[in-house]
C-alpha positions as MATLAB code, in Angstrom:
seq = 'MPGLPLSDGRLMDRALIQFICIRKAHRRKPPVDPSSPFNIAEEGGWAYCPGGEPDGHRWFKTGGITRAALAKFKWPDDQEAEP';
ca = [
       0.000    0.000    0.000;
       1.557    3.329   -0.979;
       1.929    6.023    1.610;
      -0.358    8.982    2.101;
       1.011   12.184    0.500;
       1.913   14.937    2.977;
       1.748   18.661    2.324;
       5.550   18.833    1.969;
       5.673   16.122   -0.725;
       6.839   13.239    1.502;
       4.798   10.048    1.907;
       3.407    8.931    5.276;
       3.519    5.211    6.106;
       0.028    4.660    7.484;
       1.082    1.454    9.283;
       3.215    3.457   11.735;
       2.216    5.801   14.560;
       2.813    9.310   13.248;
       1.661   11.408   16.227;
       1.831   10.910   19.992;
      -0.041   13.032   22.512;
       2.539   14.324   24.974;
       0.178   16.236   27.294;
       1.334   15.274   30.798;
      -2.229   14.957   32.132;
      -2.980   12.353   29.429;
       0.134   10.353   30.321;
      -0.813   10.094   33.993;
      -4.103    8.252   33.589;
      -4.718    4.829   32.070;
      -7.237    4.626   29.217;
     -10.782    3.608   30.114;
     -10.681    1.064   27.285;
      -7.164   -0.343   26.601;
      -8.009   -0.635   22.910;
      -8.969    3.048   22.628;
      -5.685    5.007   22.764;
      -5.327    4.917   18.971;
      -7.192    7.257   16.680;
      -6.773    9.134   13.418;
      -5.073   12.513   13.698;
      -4.243   15.318   11.350;
      -2.984   14.390    7.907;
      -4.603   10.918    8.153;
      -1.858    9.219   10.184;
      -2.228    6.970   13.218;
      -2.120    8.863   16.495;
      -1.652    7.594   20.044;
      -2.876    9.152   23.289;
      -1.773    7.119   26.338;
      -4.866    8.212   28.278;
      -7.277    7.480   25.434;
      -8.680   11.006   25.713;
     -10.975   12.191   22.896;
      -9.627   15.776   22.816;
      -7.235   18.273   24.413;
      -4.130   16.706   22.841;
      -0.622   18.127   22.369;
       0.566   16.233   19.275;
       4.235   15.408   18.717;
       5.302   14.158   15.268;
       7.194   10.880   15.704;
       8.389   10.454   12.141;
       6.748    7.012   12.239;
       7.219    4.410   15.004;
       5.763    0.964   15.683;
       3.480    0.056   18.568;
       6.300   -2.029   20.081;
       8.587    1.023   20.028;
       6.186    2.924   22.318;
       7.708    1.078   25.295;
      11.087    2.692   24.505;
       9.744    6.106   23.475;
      11.410    9.049   25.244;
       8.558   11.442   25.996;
       9.350   15.027   24.992;
       8.215   18.068   26.965;
       4.861   19.721   26.216;
       6.705   22.607   24.540;
       7.941   20.291   21.774;
       4.398   19.540   20.574;
       2.683   20.933   17.506;
       1.298   24.437   18.136;
];
């Protein structure tokens, strides 16, 4: 399956997590439904919010990581998120 075209001409691999919510309040609470932290974010890529929150995110572009790599992900500060 070809990637999804981005606004800058690159292709996004839709099998990888492209955005992670780095809002500290969302990291401190477990999701109500363990299958719910994943959703579709801007630009059509997979997004991950550790708290499974429906809104109020601070998205950080990962460049594309696997679900297994989330265990090793170094969480950036809130200031590093998308505006």
